[in-house]
C-alpha positions, -999 to 999 in steps of 0.1 A, spaced: -55 -368 -562 -52 -401 -573 -89 -410 -598 -81 -445 -593 -78 -442 -552 -112 -422 -554 -128 -446 -577 -117 -474 -553 -116 -500 -586 -102 -493 -623 -102 -511 -649 -95 -509 -689 -115 -516 -718 -114 -552 -736 -89 -532 -756 -68 -520 -728 -69 -482 -736 -97 -465 -717 -100 -464 -683 -132 -472 -666 -137 -461 -631 -164 -477 -612 -181 -461 -580 -202 -472 -555 -211 -442 -534 -204 -401 -541 -212 -392 -507 -198 -381 -471 -186 -410 -454 -210 -415 -424 -197 -420 -388 -211 -455 -386 -209 -466 -422 -207 -504 -428 -185 -504 -457 -167 -469 -457 -146 -482 -489 -174 -476 -509 -176 -438 -505 -161 -409 -522 -165 -374 -512 -184 -353 -535 -154 -329 -534 -130 -356 -545 -148 -367 -569 -155 -333 -587 -117 -324 -582 -106 -359 -600 -131 -355 -628 -122 -318 -635 -85 -332 -638 -96 -354 -663 -114 -328 -684 -84 -301 -680 -63 -331 -693 -82 -332 -727 -102 -362 -720 -138 -365 -723 -163 -387 -706 -175 -417 -730 -205 -435 -729 -195 -472 -720 -209 -487 -754 -187 -465 -771 -156 -484 -756 -169 -515 -751 -187 -524 -785 -172 -519 -824 -162 -495 -836 -149 -487 -806 -140 -449 -800 -107 -437 -804 -111 -405 -785 -90 -397 -754 -116 -402 -729 -128 -423 -695 -159 -440 -684 -173 -434 -650 -197 -461 -638 -220 -462 -608 -232 -495 -592 -257 -503 -567 -284 -473 -574 -279 -452 -544 -298 -418 -549 -263 -400 -541 -248 -409 -574 -282 -402 -592 -276 -365 -576 
């Protein structure tokens, strides 16, 4: 499973060391979705984060990687756009 494909978009922090995965909707794809590329199935999301954790990476706060002093730990950042209820749940 490719986390970059699951997140649809990936970037790195300003130092170029920490992946920042940006999600829109963590939910099953509805049959008539206007923007299907914005959906990530809950199972895909869970498997991807599990693989990162098993690889020894930890979830970091965005401010840990964007504002000095930057965290040097092996980690990743998850962001959720648009404020959909599925992201909160």
